[in-house]
N, C-alpha and C positions, 0 to 999 in steps of 0.2 A: 551484676550485669545490668546494663541499661537497655531494656528491651524496647524496640521500636517496631510497630506494625506497618508493613507496606501493604496498602489496600490492594485487594485482588485485581481491581481494574487498572492498577498501575504496575503490577509485577512484570507483565510482558514488556512494557515500555522500558522499565529499569533493566531487564534482561537484555533487550536489544541494545541499549546504550552501553551496557557492560561489554558486549561483544565489540562495539566500536572502540571502547577503551582498550581492550586487548589488542586490537589491530593497531591502534595508535602507539601503544607502548612497544609493540613488536617493530613497527616502522622506525621508532626512535632508537631502539636497540640495534637494528640493522644499520642505521646511519652511523652509530658509534663504531660498529664493526668495520665499516667502509673507510674509516679514518686510518691513515697509515701507522699512527702511533697508539692505536687502541690497546695494545698489550702493555704499554708503559703507563697508561692512564685508565686503569680499570675502574676508578671512581666514577667515570662517565657512565658506567653501566648501572650504577646504584639507583638513580631516580626512575628510569624506565622499567627496571626489574621490580622495584617496589610497587609501581603502578600496576604492572602485570600481575604480580602476586596478590595484590589487594583486590583487583577485579576478579581474579580466579577464585579467591576465597569467598567473595560475596556471591559469585555464581554457584559455588558449592552450597552456600547457605540457602539460596532461593531456588535452586535446581537449574541445571543447564538447559533442560527442556521444559517447555510449557506443559502444564497439566491439561487434561481434557476438560476439567471443571476448575477454572481458576479459583484460588482461595487466597485469603490474606496470608502473608508470610511474616513471621516474627524474626527479627535479627537483632544482634547486639550492636547498638549504635557506637559504643566505644571502640569495638573491634572494626566495624565496617564504615565508619563515618567518612573517611577519605574516598573510598571507592563509591559509596552511595552518593556523595556530593558531586563527584566527577560525573557519574552516570546521570544524575538529575540535570547537571549543566548541559550535557549532550542532548538529553531528551527535550529540554526546554528550547535549545537551539533548533532542533528539528521541528518541534511544535510551533515555534515562532515563524519558521520558514513556511510551514503548512498553512498557518493563518494568513501570511502574506500572499500566498498563492490561492487562497480559498475561492476568491471571486472567479479567477480564471478556471480553476478546476470545476467549480459548480457550473460554469457556462458550458464547459465540455461535457459534463455529465448530463446537463439538460438537453443538449443536442442528441445524446444517445438515449434519452428518455429515462434517465436514472435520477433518483432523488438527490437533493442537496445534502452535502456532508458538513457544511459550515457549522451548524449548531453543534454537531457531535464533536468536531475538531475543537471548537471554542470551549466546550465543556471539559474535554480532555486536557487541554492546555491550562485551563483555570485550575483543574484538580491537581495537575503537576505543580503549578505555582504554589498552591496552598500547601501541598505536601512538602515541597522544598522549604518553604518558610517554617513549617512545623519542625522539620528535621533540624534546621539551623537553630531554632529556638531551643529545642531539646539539647542540642550539642552545646549551646551557650550555657544552659543550666548545668550541664555536666562539668564544664570548665569552671564555672563559678563555684561549684561544690568541691572542686579539688584545690581551690586556693586557700 
């Protein structure tokens, strides 16, 4: 087993992104169903169902619901690499969008007398990027070891 630790502060972000992945795979499956010849081309279901099952399996591993006190979660990278990478891609897209909107959001928050969140958002996105790079590096090492 190739154990990887998802840091406590990133578990909720990964979980949220996995729910997005579930929705995306379900939409893709629905699109296949809407095609008139879907019964003749069941292979079209393979990819979205694999993505759905992978996301569901990782949600099983990290828990579907957030804990009252977040904690690091250990997962098997070999088993969950595809779903974890997809979730991190989603989380990074969301994070990058939040960074792009940070100035406007902080201006709105300032008008309401609320503190800035730019630094917190920046730290979160940097942590996500570092973790994504570490996941990729560990996955690359696994592949090298199997050759």
